[in-house]
BATOR-587746 format. One record per atom (N, C-alpha, C): residue number from 1; residue in one letter; chain; atom name; y, z, x. Coordinates in pm, 1 decimal. Last residue first. Layout:
N
+-----+---+---+----+----------+----------+----------+
|   k | r | c |  a |        v |        w |        u |
+-----+---+---+----+----------+----------+----------+
| NUM | A | A | CA |        Y |        Z |        X |
...
+-----+---+---+----+----------+----------+----------+
This chain:
68
+-----+---+---+----+----------+----------+----------+
|   k | r | c |  a |        v |        w |        u |
+-----+---+---+----+----------+----------+----------+
|  68 | G | A |  N |   1263.0 |   -671.4 |  -1316.1 |
|  68 | G | A | CA |   1285.7 |   -815.6 |  -1413.9 |
|  68 | G | A |  C |   1356.8 |   -840.0 |  -1406.5 |
|  67 | G | A |  N |   1131.6 |   -556.1 |  -1107.9 |
|  67 | G | A | CA |   1250.2 |   -536.4 |  -1195.0 |
|  67 | G | A |  C |   1302.6 |   -572.6 |  -1314.1 |
|  66 | P | A |  N |    873.4 |   -694.1 |  -1042.6 |
|  66 | P | A | CA |    911.3 |   -540.3 |  -1074.8 |
|  66 | P | A |  C |    996.5 |   -487.1 |  -1136.3 |
|  65 | S | A |  N |    813.1 |   -980.9 |  -1045.3 |
|  65 | S | A | CA |    947.9 |   -926.8 |  -1010.7 |
|  65 | S | A |  C |    921.0 |   -800.5 |  -1071.3 |
|  64 | P | A |  N |    556.6 |  -1229.4 |   -963.8 |
|  64 | P | A | CA |    647.3 |  -1118.4 |  -1090.8 |
|  64 | P | A |  C |    735.0 |  -1012.1 |   -992.2 |
|  63 | L | A |  N |    724.4 |  -1509.6 |   -856.0 |
|  63 | L | A | CA |    610.9 |  -1410.8 |   -801.1 |
|  63 | L | A |  C |    698.3 |  -1313.8 |   -905.3 |
|  62 | H | A |  N |    938.5 |  -1717.8 |   -727.1 |
|  62 | H | A | CA |    842.1 |  -1688.0 |   -877.8 |
|  62 | H | A |  C |    728.2 |  -1646.1 |   -836.1 |
|  61 | L | A |  N |   1070.8 |  -1721.9 |   -534.7 |
|  61 | L | A | CA |    897.8 |  -1742.3 |   -525.7 |
|  61 | L | A |  C |    863.5 |  -1763.2 |   -626.9 |
|  60 | G | A |  N |   1347.3 |  -1636.3 |   -551.1 |
|  60 | G | A | CA |   1331.9 |  -1784.4 |   -569.4 |
|  60 | G | A |  C |   1140.1 |  -1822.9 |   -577.7 |
|  59 | P | A |  N |   1377.6 |  -1409.7 |   -464.6 |
|  59 | P | A | CA |   1379.0 |  -1409.0 |   -601.5 |
|  59 | P | A |  C |   1329.7 |  -1555.4 |   -604.4 |
|  58 | V | A |  N |   1361.3 |  -1219.9 |   -195.7 |
|  58 | V | A | CA |   1367.2 |  -1381.5 |   -212.1 |
|  58 | V | A |  C |   1317.0 |  -1428.8 |   -372.5 |
|  57 | I | A |  N |   1362.0 |   -963.1 |   -225.4 |
|  57 | I | A | CA |   1447.1 |  -1037.9 |   -121.1 |
|  57 | I | A |  C |   1454.7 |  -1169.6 |   -159.4 |
|  56 | Y | A |  N |   1165.7 |   -920.3 |   -387.6 |
|  56 | Y | A | CA |   1306.7 |   -888.6 |   -465.9 |
|  56 | Y | A |  C |   1390.1 |   -919.4 |   -346.3 |
|  55 | T | A |  N |    947.6 |  -1032.7 |   -269.3 |
|  55 | T | A | CA |   1001.1 |  -1096.0 |   -456.4 |
|  55 | T | A |  C |   1130.2 |  -1028.0 |   -455.0 |
|  54 | I | A |  N |    920.1 |   -882.0 |   -112.6 |
|  54 | I | A | CA |    979.3 |  -1001.0 |    -16.9 |
|  54 | I | A |  C |    998.7 |  -1055.8 |   -194.1 |
|  53 | I | A |  N |    841.7 |   -667.2 |   -201.2 |
|  53 | I | A | CA |    969.2 |   -648.2 |   -119.6 |
|  53 | I | A |  C |   1001.4 |   -770.6 |   -113.3 |
|  52 | Y | A |  N |    580.8 |   -727.5 |   -292.7 |
|  52 | Y | A | CA |    690.3 |   -704.0 |   -406.2 |
|  52 | Y | A |  C |    828.0 |   -677.4 |   -352.7 |
|  51 | I | A |  N |    436.5 |   -807.3 |    -68.0 |
|  51 | I | A | CA |    485.3 |   -892.7 |   -189.0 |
|  51 | I | A |  C |    575.8 |   -817.0 |   -304.7 |
|  50 | L | A |  N |    440.8 |   -568.5 |     50.1 |
|  50 | L | A | CA |    524.5 |   -678.2 |    124.5 |
|  50 | L | A |  C |    550.5 |   -759.2 |    -18.0 |
|  49 | A | A |  N |    251.5 |   -397.8 |   -153.0 |
|  49 | A | A | CA |    429.1 |   -379.2 |   -118.5 |
|  49 | A | A |  C |    485.9 |   -450.1 |    -64.6 |
|  48 | V | A |  N |      8.0 |   -580.0 |    -68.5 |
|  48 | V | A | CA |    120.7 |   -591.8 |   -260.1 |
|  48 | V | A |  C |    254.0 |   -535.7 |   -233.6 |
|  47 | I | A |  N |    -27.2 |   -504.6 |    181.8 |
|  47 | I | A | CA |    -15.8 |   -607.7 |    132.8 |
|  47 | I | A |  C |     89.7 |   -625.5 |    -45.8 |
|  46 | V | A |  N |    -51.1 |   -209.8 |    130.2 |
|  46 | V | A | CA |     70.7 |   -265.3 |    204.5 |
|  46 | V | A |  C |     65.6 |   -443.6 |    187.2 |
|  45 | V | A |  N |   -265.6 |   -200.0 |    -47.6 |
|  45 | V | A | CA |   -175.6 |   -144.8 |    -87.5 |
|  45 | V | A |  C |    -65.9 |   -212.9 |     20.1 |
|  44 | A | A |  N |   -475.5 |   -339.9 |    166.3 |
|  44 | A | A | CA |   -441.2 |   -384.3 |     35.8 |
|  44 | A | A |  C |   -303.8 |   -321.2 |    -33.3 |
|  43 | V | A |  N |   -541.7 |   -111.0 |    368.1 |
|  43 | V | A | CA |   -395.4 |   -240.1 |    378.4 |
|  43 | V | A |  C |   -383.0 |   -381.7 |    267.5 |
|  42 | W | A |  N |   -565.0 |     26.8 |    197.9 |
|  42 | W | A | CA |   -476.1 |     80.3 |    245.4 |
|  42 | W | A |  C |   -412.9 |    -24.7 |    271.2 |
|  41 | L | A |  N |   -868.8 |    -53.3 |    168.2 |
|  41 | L | A | CA |   -790.5 |    -38.8 |     48.5 |
|  41 | L | A |  C |   -604.5 |     -2.9 |     88.9 |
|  40 | L | A |  N |   -921.4 |    -70.3 |    433.1 |
|  40 | L | A | CA |   -921.9 |   -187.0 |    367.2 |
|  40 | L | A |  C |   -819.2 |   -154.8 |    244.9 |
|  39 | Q | A |  N |   -966.5 |    228.3 |    522.3 |
|  39 | Q | A | CA |   -808.5 |    148.1 |    538.9 |
|  39 | Q | A |  C |   -816.8 |     32.7 |    497.5 |
|  38 | V | A |  N |  -1170.2 |    293.3 |    348.5 |
|  38 | V | A | CA |  -1025.9 |    310.3 |    299.3 |
|  38 | V | A |  C |   -895.4 |    299.8 |    363.4 |
|  37 | I | A |  N |  -1360.0 |    109.5 |    452.0 |
|  37 | I | A | CA |  -1337.7 |     62.3 |    308.6 |
|  37 | I | A |  C |  -1167.3 |    139.8 |    288.9 |
|  36 | R | A |  N |  -1397.2 |    254.5 |    692.6 |
|  36 | R | A | CA |  -1310.4 |    102.5 |    691.7 |
|  36 | R | A |  C |  -1269.8 |     77.9 |    564.6 |
|  35 | P | A |  N |  -1490.4 |    531.1 |    615.3 |
|  35 | P | A | CA |  -1341.3 |    523.8 |    669.0 |
|  35 | P | A |  C |  -1281.3 |    365.4 |    666.2 |
|  34 | P | A |  N |  -1664.3 |    473.0 |    327.0 |
|  34 | P | A | CA |  -1642.0 |    477.5 |    468.7 |
|  34 | P | A |  C |  -1485.0 |    471.5 |    540.8 |
|  33 | L | A |  N |  -1624.6 |    748.5 |     60.9 |
|  33 | L | A | CA |  -1598.5 |    623.5 |    100.9 |
|  33 | L | A |  C |  -1590.1 |    593.5 |    293.6 |
|  32 | E | A |  N |  -1835.4 |   1008.4 |    -84.1 |
|  32 | E | A | CA |  -1725.9 |    956.6 |     11.8 |
|  32 | E | A |  C |  -1724.9 |    814.2 |     75.3 |
|  31 | I | A |  N |  -1879.7 |   1121.7 |   -366.0 |
|  31 | I | A | CA |  -1864.2 |    999.3 |   -312.3 |
|  31 | I | A |  C |  -1813.9 |    950.3 |   -188.9 |
|  30 | G | A |  N |  -1810.7 |   1391.7 |   -415.3 |
|  30 | G | A | CA |  -1965.2 |   1356.3 |   -364.0 |
|  30 | G | A |  C |  -1974.9 |   1264.7 |   -292.2 |
|  29 | I | A |  N |  -1583.6 |   1451.2 |   -566.9 |
|  29 | I | A | CA |  -1687.5 |   1472.8 |   -638.2 |
|  29 | I | A |  C |  -1848.2 |   1408.0 |   -568.0 |
|  28 | K | A |  N |  -1402.5 |   1409.8 |   -393.5 |
|  28 | K | A | CA |  -1436.6 |   1592.2 |   -436.9 |
|  28 | K | A |  C |  -1548.7 |   1573.3 |   -502.0 |
|  27 | G | A |  N |  -1398.2 |   1150.9 |   -288.6 |
|  27 | G | A | CA |  -1439.0 |   1268.3 |   -247.3 |
|  27 | G | A |  C |  -1461.7 |   1404.8 |   -292.0 |
|  26 | L | A |  N |  -1260.0 |   1087.7 |   -523.8 |
|  26 | L | A | CA |  -1421.3 |   1037.2 |   -545.6 |
|  26 | L | A |  C |  -1477.5 |   1138.4 |   -420.0 |
|  25 | A | A |  N |  -1041.5 |   1193.5 |   -531.9 |
|  25 | A | A | CA |  -1139.3 |   1232.8 |   -635.1 |
|  25 | A | A |  C |  -1281.2 |   1205.0 |   -622.7 |
|  24 | W | A |  N |   -911.8 |   1056.4 |   -264.7 |
|  24 | W | A | CA |   -944.7 |   1201.2 |   -316.4 |
|  24 | W | A |  C |  -1060.3 |   1258.4 |   -383.4 |
|  23 | I | A |  N |   -943.6 |    807.0 |   -385.3 |
|  23 | I | A | CA |   -965.0 |    820.4 |   -280.3 |
|  23 | I | A |  C |  -1024.8 |    990.1 |   -283.5 |
|  22 | V | A |  N |   -742.8 |    831.5 |   -591.9 |
|  22 | V | A | CA |   -891.7 |    772.9 |   -641.5 |
|  22 | V | A |  C |   -978.6 |    840.6 |   -520.0 |
|  21 | T | A |  N |   -508.8 |    936.1 |   -501.9 |
|  21 | T | A | CA |   -558.4 |   1003.3 |   -589.2 |
|  21 | T | A |  C |   -706.5 |    989.2 |   -611.9 |
|  20 | Y | A |  N |   -437.6 |    694.1 |   -349.9 |
|  20 | Y | A | CA |   -458.5 |    810.2 |   -232.5 |
|  20 | Y | A |  C |   -532.3 |    920.8 |   -346.3 |
|  19 | V | A |  N |   -391.9 |    520.8 |   -516.4 |
|  19 | V | A | CA |   -491.5 |    511.3 |   -472.6 |
|  19 | V | A |  C |   -544.2 |    657.7 |   -335.2 |
|  18 | V | A |  N |   -161.8 |    665.1 |   -635.2 |
|  18 | V | A | CA |   -290.2 |    649.6 |   -715.2 |
|  18 | V | A |  C |   -401.2 |    593.3 |   -638.7 |
|  17 | V | A |  N |     33.8 |    661.3 |   -465.2 |
|  17 | V | A | CA |    -50.4 |    761.5 |   -513.5 |
|  17 | V | A |  C |   -168.8 |    773.5 |   -602.3 |
|  16 | A | A |  N |     96.8 |    406.4 |   -435.5 |
|  16 | A | A | CA |      7.7 |    487.8 |   -330.1 |
|  16 | A | A |  C |    -49.2 |    608.2 |   -374.9 |
|  15 | L | A |  N |    200.5 |    318.2 |   -658.9 |
|  15 | L | A | CA |     47.5 |    274.6 |   -618.6 |
|  15 | L | A |  C |    -16.0 |    328.2 |   -542.6 |
|  14 | L | A |  N |    403.4 |    515.2 |   -657.2 |
|  14 | L | A | CA |    303.2 |    553.8 |   -760.4 |
|  14 | L | A |  C |    149.7 |    438.9 |   -755.1 |
|  13 | V | A |  N |    582.7 |    393.4 |   -458.5 |
|  13 | V | A | CA |    512.6 |    516.0 |   -452.4 |
|  13 | V | A |  C |    407.2 |    588.6 |   -562.1 |
|  12 | L | A |  N |    583.2 |    148.2 |   -610.2 |
|  12 | L | A | CA |    537.6 |    121.4 |   -479.9 |
|  12 | L | A |  C |    486.6 |    300.7 |   -445.8 |
|  11 | Y | A |  N |    738.6 |    197.1 |   -821.7 |
|  11 | Y | A | CA |    626.4 |    139.2 |   -838.0 |
|  11 | Y | A |  C |    513.6 |    180.7 |   -684.7 |
|  10 | L | A |  N |   1002.9 |    305.7 |   -710.9 |
|  10 | L | A | CA |    895.3 |    390.9 |   -776.4 |
|  10 | L | A |  C |    736.4 |    327.2 |   -830.8 |
|   9 | T | A |  N |   1105.1 |    100.6 |   -549.7 |
|   9 | T | A | CA |   1030.5 |    244.6 |   -509.2 |
|   9 | T | A |  C |    968.4 |    301.9 |   -587.5 |
|   8 | L | A |  N |   1135.8 |    -44.5 |   -809.7 |
|   8 | L | A | CA |   1050.6 |    -59.5 |   -667.5 |
|   8 | L | A |  C |    999.1 |     -0.4 |   -584.7 |
|   7 | T | A |  N |   1320.1 |    101.4 |   -914.6 |
|   7 | T | A | CA |   1220.6 |     41.3 |  -1014.7 |
|   7 | T | A |  C |   1101.1 |     19.0 |   -886.9 |
|   6 | L | A |  N |   1496.7 |    152.5 |   -721.2 |
|   6 | L | A | CA |   1462.5 |    216.6 |   -775.8 |
|   6 | L | A |  C |   1325.8 |    211.5 |   -828.1 |
|   5 | I | A |  N |   1621.1 |   -131.9 |   -759.3 |
|   5 | I | A | CA |   1618.1 |    -97.4 |   -642.9 |
|   5 | I | A |  C |   1482.3 |     26.8 |   -634.7 |
|   4 | T | A |  N |   1691.8 |   -174.3 |   -993.5 |
|   4 | T | A | CA |   1586.2 |   -282.3 |   -960.9 |
|   4 | T | A |  C |   1530.8 |   -214.5 |   -830.7 |
|   3 | I | A |  N |   1922.1 |      4.0 |   -971.2 |
|   3 | I | A | CA |   1787.5 |     -3.0 |  -1082.9 |
|   3 | I | A |  C |   1690.9 |    -68.2 |  -1059.6 |
|   2 | L | A |  N |   2065.2 |   -175.5 |   -851.1 |
|   2 | L | A | CA |   2018.0 |    -61.5 |   -821.7 |
|   2 | L | A |  C |   1916.5 |     41.2 |   -894.2 |
|   1 | M | A |  N |   2092.8 |   -370.4 |  -1000.8 |
|   1 | M | A | CA |   2053.4 |   -415.5 |   -866.2 |
|   1 | M | A |  C |   1988.9 |   -299.9 |   -832.2 |
+-----+---+---+----+----------+----------+----------+
């Protein structure tokens, strides 16, 4: 159970880091995303995070589980 929680946390942190890095890199090369698009990307990250957390709490939903 502890490994599943750590795996879930790792996945969520990696997802946030990847999204942030992509937004930052695009800004560095001169492709500034509009603030609304950045906001929508973060909303998508939150939705994915909620799906993973709900899947962990209620495993009977038959969604892909990050920890197996």
